[in-house]
C-alpha positions as a Markdown table, in Angstrom:
| # | Residue | x | y | z |
|---|---|---|---|---|
| 1 | Unk | 3.5 | 2.0 | -23.3 |
| 2 | Unk | 5.4 | 3.6 | -20.6 |
| 3 | Unk | 7.1 | 1.8 | -17.7 |
| 4 | Unk | 6.5 | 4.8 | -15.3 |
| 5 | Unk | 2.4 | 4.6 | -15.0 |
| 6 | Unk | 0.9 | 5.4 | -11.8 |
| 7 | Unk | 0.6 | 2.4 | -9.5 |
| 8 | Unk | -2.1 | 1.5 | -6.8 |
| 9 | Unk | -2.8 | 4.9 | -5.1 |
| 10 | Unk | -3.7 | 3.1 | -1.6 |
| 11 | Unk | -0.3 | 2.0 | -1.3 |
| 12 | Unk | 1.7 | 5.0 | -0.3 |
| 13 | Unk | 1.0 | 8.2 | 2.3 |
| 14 | Unk | 1.9 | 11.7 | 2.7 |
| 15 | Unk | 1.7 | 12.6 | 6.2 |
| 16 | Unk | 1.9 | 16.1 | 7.4 |
| 17 | Unk | 2.6 | 17.7 | 10.7 |
| 18 | Unk | 3.8 | 21.0 | 12.1 |
| 19 | Unk | 6.1 | 22.1 | 14.6 |
| 20 | Unk | 7.5 | 24.9 | 16.8 |
| 21 | Unk | 11.1 | 25.8 | 15.0 |
| 22 | Unk | 13.6 | 24.0 | 12.5 |
| 23 | Unk | 15.4 | 22.4 | 15.5 |
| 24 | Unk | 12.3 | 20.3 | 16.4 |
| 25 | Unk | 11.5 | 19.8 | 12.8 |
| 26 | Unk | 14.8 | 18.3 | 11.8 |
| 27 | Unk | 14.9 | 16.3 | 14.8 |
| 28 | Unk | 11.7 | 14.6 | 13.9 |
| 29 | Unk | 12.5 | 14.1 | 10.4 |
| 30 | Unk | 15.9 | 12.4 | 11.3 |
| 31 | Unk | 14.1 | 10.0 | 13.8 |
| 32 | Unk | 11.3 | 9.2 | 11.2 |
| 33 | Unk | 13.8 | 8.0 | 8.6 |
| 34 | Unk | 16.2 | 6.5 | 10.9 |
| 35 | Unk | 13.3 | 4.4 | 12.3 |
| 36 | Unk | 11.9 | 3.3 | 9.1 |
| 37 | Unk | 8.8 | 5.0 | 9.4 |
| 38 | Unk | 9.2 | 7.2 | 6.8 |
| 39 | Unk | 11.6 | 7.5 | 3.2 |
| 40 | Unk | 11.8 | 11.1 | 2.9 |
| 41 | Unk | 10.6 | 14.0 | 4.7 |
| 42 | Unk | 10.5 | 17.6 | 3.4 |
| 43 | Unk | 10.8 | 20.4 | 5.7 |
| 44 | Unk | 9.1 | 23.7 | 4.7 |
| 45 | Unk | 10.1 | 26.8 | 6.7 |
| 46 | Unk | 7.6 | 29.9 | 7.1 |
| 47 | Unk | 4.3 | 28.8 | 7.9 |
| 48 | Unk | 2.1 | 31.3 | 9.5 |
| 49 | Unk | -0.7 | 29.8 | 11.6 |
| 50 | Unk | -3.7 | 31.1 | 12.9 |
| 51 | Unk | -5.9 | 28.9 | 15.3 |
| 52 | Unk | -8.1 | 29.0 | 18.4 |
| 53 | Unk | -6.6 | 26.9 | 21.4 |
| 54 | Unk | -8.3 | 26.9 | 24.7 |
| 55 | Unk | -10.4 | 29.6 | 23.8 |
| 56 | Unk | -8.0 | 32.2 | 22.2 |
| 57 | Unk | -7.2 | 32.9 | 19.1 |
| 58 | Unk | -3.1 | 32.3 | 18.6 |
| 59 | Unk | -1.0 | 32.9 | 15.8 |
| 60 | Unk | 2.5 | 31.2 | 15.3 |
| 61 | Unk | 5.1 | 31.0 | 12.8 |
| 62 | Unk | 5.6 | 27.2 | 12.2 |
| 63 | Unk | 7.8 | 24.5 | 10.5 |
| 64 | Unk | 5.9 | 22.1 | 8.3 |
| 65 | Unk | 7.0 | 18.5 | 7.8 |
| 66 | Unk | 5.9 | 16.4 | 5.0 |
| 67 | Unk | 6.8 | 12.3 | 5.3 |
| 68 | Unk | 6.4 | 9.7 | 2.5 |
| 69 | Unk | 5.6 | 6.6 | 3.9 |
| 70 | Unk | 3.6 | 3.1 | 3.2 |
| 71 | Unk | -0.1 | 3.1 | 4.2 |
| 72 | Unk | 0.8 | -0.1 | 6.0 |
| 73 | Unk | 3.0 | 2.5 | 8.5 |
| 74 | Unk | 0.0 | 4.5 | 9.3 |
| 75 | Unk | -0.6 | 3.5 | 12.9 |
| 76 | Unk | 3.3 | 3.4 | 13.5 |
| 77 | Unk | 4.1 | 6.7 | 12.3 |
| 78 | Unk | 1.1 | 8.6 | 13.8 |
| 79 | Unk | 1.6 | 7.1 | 16.9 |
| 80 | Unk | 5.7 | 7.9 | 17.0 |
| 81 | Unk | 4.9 | 11.6 | 15.9 |
| 82 | Unk | 2.3 | 11.8 | 18.9 |
| 83 | Unk | 4.8 | 10.4 | 21.3 |
| 84 | Unk | 7.8 | 12.5 | 20.5 |
| 85 | Unk | 5.8 | 15.8 | 19.5 |
| 86 | Unk | 6.2 | 18.7 | 21.6 |
| 87 | Unk | 2.9 | 19.9 | 21.1 |
| 88 | Unk | 0.0 | 18.8 | 23.5 |
| 89 | Unk | -2.2 | 18.1 | 20.2 |
| 90 | Unk | -0.3 | 17.8 | 17.2 |
| 91 | Unk | -1.5 | 18.1 | 13.9 |
| 92 | Unk | -1.0 | 14.8 | 12.0 |
| 93 | Unk | -2.8 | 14.4 | 8.7 |
| 94 | Unk | -2.5 | 11.6 | 6.1 |
| 95 | Unk | -3.0 | 11.8 | 2.5 |
| 96 | Unk | -3.0 | 9.1 | 0.0 |
| 97 | Unk | -1.8 | 10.3 | -3.4 |
| 98 | Unk | -4.1 | 9.6 | -6.3 |
| 99 | Unk | -1.2 | 8.8 | -8.3 |
| 100 | Unk | 2.6 | 8.5 | -8.0 |
| 101 | Unk | 5.5 | 7.5 | -10.4 |
| 102 | Unk | 6.0 | 3.5 | -10.0 |
| 103 | Unk | 9.9 | 3.6 | -9.1 |
| 104 | Unk | 9.5 | 6.1 | -6.6 |
| 105 | Unk | 6.6 | 4.2 | -4.8 |
| 106 | Unk | 8.8 | 1.5 | -4.8 |
| 107 | Unk | 11.5 | 3.1 | -3.4 |
| 108 | Unk | 9.6 | 4.5 | -0.6 |
| 109 | Unk | 8.0 | 1.0 | 0.3 |
| 110 | Unk | 11.1 | -0.6 | 0.2 |
| 111 | Unk | 12.8 | 2.1 | 2.5 |
| 112 | Unk | 10.1 | 2.0 | 5.2 |
| 113 | Unk | 10.1 | -1.9 | 4.9 |
| 114 | Unk | 14.0 | -2.3 | 5.4 |
| 115 | Unk | 15.6 | -3.3 | 8.5 |
| 116 | Unk | 18.6 | -0.9 | 8.3 |
């Protein structure tokens, strides 16, 4: 049997948010890693969002941010994002992966639980 079997799916979270530009996304990503709220943050440019805000249909190009963290960090990371985000009502979504590689999961948990 392989040592890389999936681990407990409830331990890790993938947290998503969108930002207005790359500068804001990089700043938030760096802060999340520096504050040990995320082990890794991936940034993707070019998201085209269409949404209703204050009764108007809006269109914006946004940058997606995808942070890997531990489930135990949900309240901290969501509060941090909300308090530092440039939007009045930021999208903050979290998903628990059904499966993930064991060593990666251990690395994420060790990074967000380190005191560095």
